[in-house]
N, C-alpha and C positions, 0 to 999 in steps of 0.2 A: 846819593841816589838821585836819579833824574825824577822830575816831578812834572806832571801835566795836570791842569786843573780845569774843571767845568763847574762853575759856581752858580750859574743861572738856573734856579729851580724850575723855571718854565720849560727849560730844554733838557733838564736832567732826570725828570721823574720816571720816564719809561725805562731809561737805562739803569736808573737807581734800583728799580724793582728787579730788573733782569740780572744785574750784577750781584745783588745782595742775597737772593734766594739761596738757601743751603742746598747741598747736593742731594739728589734723589736716587733711591735704589730701585725705582721702577724699571721694568724691562725696556720701556720706550724711551727712557732718558739716555742722553749721550754720556752721562757720567759713568754708567756701568760699562758701556761699550769701550770707552776710552782706556779703561784699565789695561787692556791688551793691545791698544792701537796707538799709543803715544810713542811715535818713533823719534820724538824730538828731545827727550830728556837727555841732558848732557852725559849721564852715566852710561847711556848706550850709544850715543851719537858718535859716528865714526869721524866727525870733525873735531872731536875732543882729543887733545894731545895726551899721550901716556905720561903720567906723572913719574912712573918708575924709570922710564927711558930718560926723562929730563933730569932725574936725580943721579943717573949714572949707569943703571943696569935694569933691564926688564927680563925676567926669567922666562917669560912666555915667547920672546923673540918674534918669529914670523907668525905665530899663532895668536898674537895679541890683537884684540879688536879695536884698539885705540891707535891714534896716529903716532908713529915714531918720528916726530919732527920737533924742532925747537918751538916751545910754546910761545916764546917772545916773537919769533919770526912769524908765527901764525897770526899774532896780533898786529904785526907790522912795526914792532919796535925793538928788534934785537940790536943791541949796541955793538955786537961783534961783527955783524954783517957776514961777508965771505969768509972771515977767519973763525967763525963759530965752529966748535967741534961737533955740534949736532947738525942734523940734516935740515935743509930748508926746502919747502915745496917748490919754490921758484927755480931751484937748481936740479930739476929732474928727480926730486925726492920721491920716495914711494909711500904708499899707505899700507899700514900693517906689514911693512917689510916687503911688499909685493911689487906690482907693476908701476910704471911711471904714470904721472898724472897728465902727461901731454895728450890732449885729445880735443877735438872740436865739438861744439854743441853744448847745450846747457847741462847735460848729465850723461852718465854712462853706468849701466848695471853690468856686473861681472860675477862669474862663478869660478871657483878654484877647487880643484880636486887633488892637489898635491903636485901638480905638474904645471903650475903657472896659472895666472888669471886669464880667463877667456871672456870676450865680450858676448853679451846676450843680444842677439839680433831682435829687432822689433821690441826693444825694451820699453817703448812707450806704453806698452800694456801694463808692465809693472809700475811705471811712473804714474800712469793714470790712476791706478788703484792706490798707490802710495800717497798721492796728492789729496785723497779723500780723508778727512780727519777721523772718520769712524771706522776705517778699514783696518782690520787686525793684521792681515797678511795675504798671501796668495799661494796657491798650490800649482805646481808645474807638473804635467803628466807626460808620459811617453818619452822620458829621457833615458840615457844609458843607465841611470841609477834608480829607475822607477819613479815614484812620485816624490817630488821635491817640495817640501813645505817651508816657505820663507816667513819668518816672523819679523814684521816691520819694526816692532818696538825694540827688540834686542838685535836686529840685523843679523840673525843667525838662521841656519838651516836646521830644522828639527829632525832628529832621528838619523842624521847622516854625519858621523863624526869626522869624516875626511873631506867633507864638502863645506865650503864657506861662500858667503855672498857679501857683496859690498856695492855701495852706490857712490860713484865719484861725482863730485859737485863741480859744475862749470862756473865760469865767472858771471853768466847771465841769469843765474837762478834768483827768482824773487820768492822770498819766504813769507808765508801767510800764517798768522797766529789766530787761534780759535780758543774760545772758552765754552765750557759745557753748560747747558741749561736743561730743564725738564723737557724741552721741545726738540733738543738736538744740539748741534754745534753751531755757534755763531761767530762770525769773523769780527775781530776787533776793528772798530771804526765803521762798521756797517750802520746805515741809517735805521732808526727805529720806525715804528708805525706812523709817527707824525712827521717823518722826514728829517728829524734832527740827527746830525752826525754823532758818531760815538765819541767818547771822551779821549780815546787814545788810538793811534793808528798802528797797524802792523809794522810799518817801516820804522816807527819810533821804538817799538819793542825790539825789533831785530837789531837796530843800531846799538842799543844798550846791551843786548845779549852778546853781540860780537865783541864788545869791549870787555865784558867779564861774564863768562858763562856760569859762574858760580854765584853771581851777584843777584840783584833784584831791581825792580823798577816800581815806583809808586805813582799814583795819580789820584785825583780827587773828583768826586761827584757831589756837589753841594758840600755838606759838612762831613761826608763819609770819605775815609781814606782807604784805598785799595793798594795791595802790593802783589806784584807778580814775582814769585820766587823761582828762578831759573833751575836750580838744582832739583827741586821737588816738582817742578812744572805744575805749580799751583797758584791760584789767585786767592789771596787771603784778605778778609776784612773782618776784624774782630775775631769771633769764633767761627765765622762762616768761611767755607772753602769751596773753591771750584777747580776742576781739573782744566789744564791748559795743554794745548798741543800745537806744534809747529810743523807745517808741511809746505812743500814747494808748490808754487803756482804751476799748474800743468801746462806744458808747452807741447802741442801736438807735433808730430813729424811733418816734414815738408811733403813726403809721399810715403807710400807703403801701405800694405794691408794689415789686417788685424789677426793674421794667422801666426801664432807664436812659433819661432824656431830659434835654435841656438847655434851659433857659428862654431866652426872647428869641430871639437870633440862632441859637441852637444847636438843631438838630432832634433828633428821637428818635435815641438812640444804642444801640449794643450794646457791652457791656464784657466784657473778659476779662483775667486776669492777663497782664502783659507777657511777651512771648516765647512765649506759648502758642498753639498752633494746634489742639491736641486737648484733649479733656476731661481734667482732672487725674486722676491715678491715686492711689487711697487704698491704703495698705499698713500692715501691722502687723508688729511686731518678733517674730522667732522666738526660740526658746530658745537657739539657737546663735549668735545675734547678727545673722543675716541678716534681710532684709525680704521679706515675702510680700504679694502683691496680693489685696485682697478681691474675691470673685466679684461682689459687688453694689456695685462701686466707683462706678458711675454713679448708683445710688440714694443712696449716701452723699453724693456731690457735690451732688445735687439738694437734699438736706436741709440740707447745709452752706450753700448759697446762700440758704436761707430765713432762717437765723440763724447767723452766723459764730461766735457765742459760746454756742450752744445745745448740745443733745445729741440722741441718737436711740437707740432700742433695737431689737434684732432677735434672732431665735431660730435657732439651728443645733443640730441633733441634740438637741432638747429643752432645750438650754442657752440661757439668755437673757443677752445681753451689752448693755452700755451704752457708747456712744461719747460721750466728753466732748470737744467741739471746742475748748473753752477750754483745758483741760489737755492735750489731745492724748493721751488715754488711753482704753484699752478695758478694761472691768471685767466679769468674770464675776459675775453677780448672785448666784450660788449659792456659789461658792468665794471670791469677793472677790479673786481673782487679777487683777492688772492687767498690761497690756502697753502699750508705747508705740505710737502710730500716727503716721502722717505723710501729708502731701498733696504729691505729686510733680507738678510742672508739666512737661508735655511740650512741647518746642519743636518 
Protein backbone atom coordinates (compact mmCIF):
# COMPACT_ATOMS: atom_id res chain seq x y z
CA UNK A 1 0.00 0.00 0.00
CA UNK A 2 1.15 3.52 -0.75
CA UNK A 3 1.42 5.76 2.24
CA UNK A 4 1.43 9.51 2.63
CA UNK A 5 2.00 11.07 6.00
CA UNK A 6 1.14 14.35 7.68
CA UNK A 7 2.60 14.22 11.16
CA UNK A 8 2.74 17.90 12.18
CA UNK A 9 -0.16 18.39 14.63
CA UNK A 10 -0.15 22.12 14.03
CA UNK A 11 -1.05 21.51 10.40
CA UNK A 12 -3.19 18.44 10.79
CA UNK A 13 -5.85 19.42 13.35
CA UNK A 14 -8.43 20.89 10.97
CA UNK A 15 -8.13 17.99 8.57
CA UNK A 16 -8.04 15.48 11.38
CA UNK A 17 -11.46 16.61 12.59
CA UNK A 18 -12.83 16.71 9.07
CA UNK A 19 -11.58 13.26 8.09
CA UNK A 20 -12.47 11.57 11.37
CA UNK A 21 -16.12 12.52 11.78
CA UNK A 22 -18.50 9.63 11.19
CA UNK A 23 -21.05 9.67 8.38
CA UNK A 24 -24.18 11.73 8.91
CA UNK A 25 -27.70 10.78 7.87
CA UNK A 26 -28.96 14.37 7.77
CA UNK A 27 -30.52 15.56 4.53
CA UNK A 28 -27.98 18.35 4.14
CA UNK A 29 -25.00 16.01 4.30
CA UNK A 30 -23.26 14.72 1.22
CA UNK A 31 -23.12 11.21 2.64
CA UNK A 32 -26.77 10.59 1.87
CA UNK A 33 -26.68 12.21 -1.57
CA UNK A 34 -23.62 10.20 -2.58
CA UNK A 35 -25.36 6.87 -2.18
CA UNK A 36 -26.91 7.40 -5.59
CA UNK A 37 -24.30 9.63 -7.15
CA UNK A 38 -21.04 7.73 -6.91
CA UNK A 39 -20.22 7.03 -10.51
CA UNK A 40 -16.68 6.09 -9.71
CA UNK A 41 -17.08 2.77 -7.93
CA UNK A 42 -15.18 0.13 -9.88
CA UNK A 43 -18.19 -2.17 -9.84
CA UNK A 44 -20.05 0.25 -12.11
CA UNK A 45 -17.20 2.08 -13.79
CA UNK A 46 -17.03 1.41 -17.54
CA UNK A 47 -13.24 1.65 -17.28
CA UNK A 48 -13.27 -1.66 -15.36
CA UNK A 49 -12.37 -4.72 -17.51
CA UNK A 50 -14.82 -7.63 -17.56
CA UNK A 51 -13.41 -10.49 -15.49
CA UNK A 52 -15.50 -13.07 -17.36
CA UNK A 53 -14.19 -11.89 -20.73
CA UNK A 54 -10.65 -12.11 -19.40
CA UNK A 55 -11.36 -15.62 -18.07
CA UNK A 56 -12.46 -16.81 -21.49
CA UNK A 57 -16.16 -16.07 -21.96
CA UNK A 58 -18.75 -13.44 -21.01
CA UNK A 59 -22.32 -14.58 -21.51
CA UNK A 60 -23.59 -10.99 -21.66
CA UNK A 61 -21.62 -10.25 -24.84
CA UNK A 62 -22.42 -6.82 -26.24
CA UNK A 63 -24.86 -6.18 -23.39
CA UNK A 64 -22.04 -6.25 -20.84
CA UNK A 65 -21.41 -2.96 -19.05
CA UNK A 66 -17.72 -3.70 -18.48
CA UNK A 67 -14.83 -3.40 -20.90
CA UNK A 68 -14.16 -6.41 -23.12
CA UNK A 69 -10.43 -5.77 -23.25
CA UNK A 70 -7.30 -7.35 -21.82
CA UNK A 71 -7.02 -6.28 -18.19
CA UNK A 72 -3.23 -6.34 -18.39
CA UNK A 73 -3.19 -4.13 -21.49
CA UNK A 74 -5.45 -1.68 -19.68
CA UNK A 75 -2.79 -1.45 -16.97
CA UNK A 76 -0.06 -1.17 -19.59
CA UNK A 77 1.74 -4.42 -18.78
CA UNK A 78 0.45 -7.14 -21.14
CA UNK A 79 3.43 -9.38 -21.87
CA UNK A 80 1.87 -10.77 -25.06
CA UNK A 81 1.51 -7.41 -26.77
CA UNK A 82 0.13 -7.65 -30.32
CA UNK A 83 -0.01 -11.48 -29.99
CA UNK A 84 -2.52 -11.33 -27.14
CA UNK A 85 -5.75 -13.21 -27.87
CA UNK A 86 -7.75 -10.52 -26.10
CA UNK A 87 -8.56 -7.06 -27.40
CA UNK A 88 -6.43 -4.02 -26.64
CA UNK A 89 -7.89 -0.50 -26.63
CA UNK A 90 -4.90 0.81 -28.54
CA UNK A 91 -5.79 -1.36 -31.52
CA UNK A 92 -9.22 0.12 -32.25
CA UNK A 93 -10.80 -2.05 -29.58
CA UNK A 94 -14.33 -1.36 -28.50
CA UNK A 95 -16.04 -0.75 -25.22
CA UNK A 96 -18.84 -3.09 -24.26
CA UNK A 97 -18.40 -4.73 -27.67
CA UNK A 98 -19.49 -1.51 -29.35
CA UNK A 99 -17.94 1.45 -31.15
CA UNK A 100 -14.27 2.26 -31.50
CA UNK A 101 -12.52 4.49 -29.00
CA UNK A 102 -10.89 6.67 -31.63
CA UNK A 103 -12.08 10.24 -31.03
CA UNK A 104 -10.69 13.66 -30.26
CA UNK A 105 -11.40 15.57 -27.09
CA UNK A 106 -11.36 14.71 -23.40
CA UNK A 107 -14.61 12.71 -23.39
CA UNK A 108 -17.55 11.55 -25.45
CA UNK A 109 -21.06 10.58 -24.34
CA UNK A 110 -23.05 8.14 -26.45
CA UNK A 111 -26.44 6.42 -26.57
CA UNK A 112 -27.20 3.05 -28.16
CA UNK A 113 -30.65 1.75 -29.15
CA UNK A 114 -29.70 -1.56 -30.73
CA UNK A 115 -28.46 -0.01 -33.97
CA UNK A 116 -25.01 1.15 -32.94
CA UNK A 117 -23.62 3.84 -30.68
CA UNK A 118 -24.51 7.44 -31.53
CA UNK A 119 -22.73 10.53 -30.27
CA UNK A 120 -24.66 12.99 -28.12
CA UNK A 121 -24.11 16.52 -29.35
CA UNK A 122 -23.46 19.20 -26.75
CA UNK A 123 -22.54 16.43 -24.36
CA UNK A 124 -20.78 19.00 -22.21
CA UNK A 125 -24.17 19.37 -20.49
CA UNK A 126 -24.00 15.78 -19.31
CA UNK A 127 -20.31 16.12 -18.53
CA UNK A 128 -20.92 19.24 -16.46
CA UNK A 129 -23.51 17.45 -14.35
CA UNK A 130 -21.40 14.30 -14.11
CA UNK A 131 -18.42 16.30 -12.83
CA UNK A 132 -20.41 17.38 -9.77
CA UNK A 133 -19.83 14.87 -6.94
CA UNK A 134 -23.37 15.20 -5.56
CA UNK A 135 -25.27 14.78 -8.85
CA UNK A 136 -27.18 11.52 -9.16
CA UNK A 137 -27.95 11.65 -12.86
CA UNK A 138 -29.74 13.57 -15.56
CA UNK A 139 -33.04 13.42 -17.43
CA UNK A 140 -33.18 13.99 -21.19
CA UNK A 141 -36.54 15.02 -22.64
CA UNK A 142 -38.08 15.24 -26.12
CA UNK A 143 -36.16 12.28 -27.56
CA UNK A 144 -37.68 9.65 -29.89
CA UNK A 145 -37.94 7.49 -26.76
CA UNK A 146 -39.61 10.01 -24.49
CA UNK A 147 -37.85 10.89 -21.27
CA UNK A 148 -34.45 9.24 -20.91
CA UNK A 149 -33.24 9.01 -17.31
CA UNK A 150 -29.49 8.39 -16.97
CA UNK A 151 -28.10 7.03 -13.70
CA UNK A 152 -24.50 8.24 -13.30
CA UNK A 153 -23.68 5.67 -10.64
CA UNK A 154 -24.64 2.59 -12.64
CA UNK A 155 -24.12 4.25 -16.05
CA UNK A 156 -27.49 2.89 -17.13
CA UNK A 157 -30.71 4.20 -18.61
CA UNK A 158 -33.64 3.59 -16.26
CA UNK A 159 -36.86 2.18 -17.69
CA UNK A 160 -35.52 1.71 -21.24
CA UNK A 161 -34.40 -1.89 -21.70
CA UNK A 162 -33.16 -1.37 -25.26
CA UNK A 163 -31.32 1.88 -24.59
CA UNK A 164 -27.80 2.14 -23.17
CA UNK A 165 -25.47 4.98 -22.30
CA UNK A 166 -21.73 5.22 -21.95
CA UNK A 167 -18.98 7.78 -21.45
CA UNK A 168 -15.76 7.33 -23.42
CA UNK A 169 -12.75 8.71 -21.62
CA UNK A 170 -10.10 10.65 -23.51
CA UNK A 171 -6.44 10.86 -22.66
CA UNK A 172 -6.70 14.39 -21.24
CA UNK A 173 -9.16 13.62 -18.44
CA UNK A 174 -8.10 14.74 -14.98
CA UNK A 175 -9.91 12.79 -12.28
CA UNK A 176 -10.80 14.50 -8.99
CA UNK A 177 -11.42 12.61 -5.76
CA UNK A 178 -13.84 13.82 -3.08
CA UNK A 179 -14.80 12.65 0.41
CA UNK A 180 -18.09 13.35 2.14
CA UNK A 181 -18.60 15.54 5.18
CA UNK A 182 -21.65 16.88 7.00
CA UNK A 183 -21.20 20.11 5.00
CA UNK A 184 -20.97 18.50 1.58
CA UNK A 185 -18.26 17.10 -0.62
CA UNK A 186 -14.64 18.12 -0.14
CA UNK A 187 -11.86 17.66 -2.66
CA UNK A 188 -8.84 15.73 -1.46
CA UNK A 189 -5.87 18.06 -1.10
CA UNK A 190 -8.01 21.17 -0.67
CA UNK A 191 -6.65 23.69 1.83
CA UNK A 192 -8.38 23.98 5.17
CA UNK A 193 -9.60 27.19 6.84
CA UNK A 194 -6.05 27.91 8.04
CA UNK A 195 -4.58 27.54 4.57
CA UNK A 196 -2.94 24.19 5.29
CA UNK A 197 -2.88 21.76 2.35
CA UNK A 198 -4.63 18.42 2.61
CA UNK A 199 -2.71 15.26 3.52
CA UNK A 200 -3.23 13.55 0.16
CA UNK A 201 -3.78 14.85 -3.38
CA UNK A 202 -6.28 13.61 -5.97
CA UNK A 203 -3.42 12.87 -8.35
CA UNK A 204 -1.81 10.53 -5.80
CA UNK A 205 -5.08 8.67 -5.26
CA UNK A 206 -5.73 8.39 -9.00
CA UNK A 207 -2.27 6.98 -9.65
CA UNK A 208 -2.77 4.28 -7.04
CA UNK A 209 -6.29 3.60 -8.32
CA UNK A 210 -5.07 3.12 -11.88
CA UNK A 211 -2.49 0.62 -10.64
CA UNK A 212 -5.07 -1.54 -8.87
CA UNK A 213 -8.73 -0.62 -8.86
CA UNK A 214 -9.53 -3.25 -6.28
CA UNK A 215 -6.75 -2.14 -3.95
CA UNK A 216 -6.45 0.67 -1.42
CA UNK A 217 -4.32 3.61 -0.36
CA UNK A 218 -3.35 4.62 3.17
CA UNK A 219 -2.22 7.97 4.58
CA UNK A 220 -1.60 9.41 8.02
CA UNK A 221 -2.72 12.51 9.87
CA UNK A 222 -0.75 12.68 13.07
CA UNK A 223 -1.15 9.28 14.73
CA UNK A 224 -4.37 8.43 12.86
CA UNK A 225 -4.26 6.08 9.87
CA UNK A 226 -6.77 6.45 7.04
CA UNK A 227 -7.44 3.98 4.23
CA UNK A 228 -9.24 4.63 0.96
CA UNK A 229 -10.77 1.37 -0.28
CA UNK A 230 -11.34 1.57 -4.01
CA UNK A 231 -13.77 -1.33 -4.39
CA UNK A 232 -16.13 0.01 -1.72
CA UNK A 233 -15.29 3.65 -2.47
CA UNK A 234 -14.95 4.33 1.23
CA UNK A 235 -12.45 6.09 3.45
CA UNK A 236 -11.96 4.12 6.66
CA UNK A 237 -10.30 5.02 9.95
CA UNK A 238 -11.00 2.57 12.76
CA UNK A 239 -14.78 2.22 12.93
CA UNK A 240 -15.36 5.52 11.15
CA UNK A 241 -16.23 5.54 7.47
CA UNK A 242 -16.73 8.19 4.82
CA UNK A 243 -18.03 7.86 1.29
CA UNK A 244 -15.65 8.66 -1.54
CA UNK A 245 -16.40 9.63 -5.13
CA UNK A 246 -14.26 10.08 -8.24
CA UNK A 247 -15.37 12.54 -10.92
CA UNK A 248 -13.70 14.10 -13.98
CA UNK A 249 -12.57 17.71 -13.89
CA UNK A 250 -15.03 19.56 -16.09
CA UNK A 251 -13.62 20.84 -19.36
CA UNK A 252 -16.00 23.25 -21.14
CA UNK A 253 -16.29 23.08 -24.93
CA UNK A 254 -14.44 25.50 -27.16
CA UNK A 255 -17.73 26.79 -28.50
CA UNK A 256 -21.39 25.89 -28.66
CA UNK A 257 -24.56 26.75 -26.81
CA UNK A 258 -26.31 24.97 -23.97
CA UNK A 259 -29.33 23.72 -25.90
CA UNK A 260 -29.16 19.94 -25.83
CA UNK A 261 -29.63 18.02 -29.05
CA UNK A 262 -28.60 14.56 -30.09
CA UNK A 263 -27.03 13.72 -33.43
CA UNK A 264 -28.28 11.26 -36.03
CA UNK A 265 -31.35 9.40 -34.74
CA UNK A 266 -31.67 11.57 -31.64
CA UNK A 267 -33.70 14.73 -31.98
CA UNK A 268 -33.37 17.95 -30.02
CA UNK A 269 -33.62 17.27 -26.33
CA UNK A 270 -34.15 19.10 -23.07
CA UNK A 271 -32.01 18.12 -20.08
CA UNK A 272 -32.34 18.48 -16.33
CA UNK A 273 -30.75 16.78 -13.33
CA UNK A 274 -32.37 13.41 -12.58
CA UNK A 275 -35.32 13.51 -10.20
CA UNK A 276 -35.88 17.23 -10.72
CA UNK A 277 -39.22 18.70 -11.76
CA UNK A 278 -38.60 22.25 -10.54
CA UNK A 279 -35.69 24.62 -10.89
CA UNK A 280 -32.89 23.84 -8.40
CA UNK A 281 -32.75 26.03 -5.32
CA UNK A 282 -29.55 27.82 -4.30
CA UNK A 283 -28.81 28.24 -0.61
CA UNK A 284 -26.07 29.69 1.61
CA UNK A 285 -24.92 28.51 5.01
CA UNK A 286 -25.91 30.59 8.01
CA UNK A 287 -23.83 31.37 11.08
CA UNK A 288 -25.87 28.94 13.19
CA UNK A 289 -25.34 26.12 10.72
CA UNK A 290 -28.70 26.29 8.94
CA UNK A 291 -29.30 26.90 5.23
CA UNK A 292 -31.04 29.93 3.70
CA UNK A 293 -32.37 30.31 0.17
CA UNK A 294 -31.05 33.10 -2.06
CA UNK A 295 -33.74 35.53 -3.21
CA UNK A 296 -32.22 35.46 -6.69
CA UNK A 297 -31.93 31.68 -6.80
CA UNK A 298 -33.28 31.49 -10.37
CA UNK A 299 -30.70 34.00 -11.62
CA UNK A 300 -27.91 32.04 -9.96
CA UNK A 301 -29.13 28.83 -11.60
CA UNK A 302 -29.19 30.54 -14.99
CA UNK A 303 -25.58 31.66 -14.58
CA UNK A 304 -24.59 28.22 -13.31
CA UNK A 305 -26.00 26.61 -16.45
CA UNK A 306 -23.80 28.86 -18.56
CA UNK A 307 -20.63 27.64 -16.84
CA UNK A 308 -20.72 24.91 -14.21
CA UNK A 309 -17.22 25.77 -13.02
CA UNK A 310 -17.43 29.55 -13.32
CA UNK A 311 -18.45 32.33 -10.94
CA UNK A 312 -20.75 35.33 -10.66
CA UNK A 313 -20.88 38.54 -8.65
CA UNK A 314 -23.84 40.41 -7.17
CA UNK A 315 -24.42 43.32 -4.81
CA UNK A 316 -26.65 43.45 -1.71
CA UNK A 317 -26.82 46.52 0.55
CA UNK A 318 -23.73 47.97 -1.15
CA UNK A 319 -21.78 44.80 -0.38
CA UNK A 320 -20.40 42.85 -3.34
CA UNK A 321 -20.31 39.08 -3.16
CA UNK A 322 -18.75 36.50 -5.44
CA UNK A 323 -20.17 33.00 -5.91
CA UNK A 324 -17.59 30.41 -6.91
CA UNK A 325 -19.42 27.43 -8.45
CA UNK A 326 -16.31 25.28 -8.53
CA UNK A 327 -15.55 25.69 -4.83
CA UNK A 328 -19.22 26.19 -3.88
CA UNK A 329 -18.29 29.25 -1.82
CA UNK A 330 -19.66 32.77 -1.37
CA UNK A 331 -17.07 35.48 -0.63
CA UNK A 332 -17.69 39.01 0.59
CA UNK A 333 -15.32 41.03 -1.58
CA UNK A 334 -14.79 43.66 1.13
CA UNK A 335 -14.37 41.55 4.27
CA UNK A 336 -13.21 38.34 2.50
CA UNK A 337 -15.57 36.36 4.73
CA UNK A 338 -16.66 33.14 3.03
CA UNK A 339 -19.73 30.96 3.35
CA UNK A 340 -20.63 27.59 1.92
CA UNK A 341 -23.28 27.49 -0.78
CA UNK A 342 -25.17 24.56 -2.19
CA UNK A 343 -27.51 23.66 -5.04
CA UNK A 344 -30.56 21.68 -3.92
CA UNK A 345 -32.45 19.61 -6.49
CA UNK A 346 -36.21 19.62 -5.97
CA UNK A 347 -38.02 16.39 -6.85
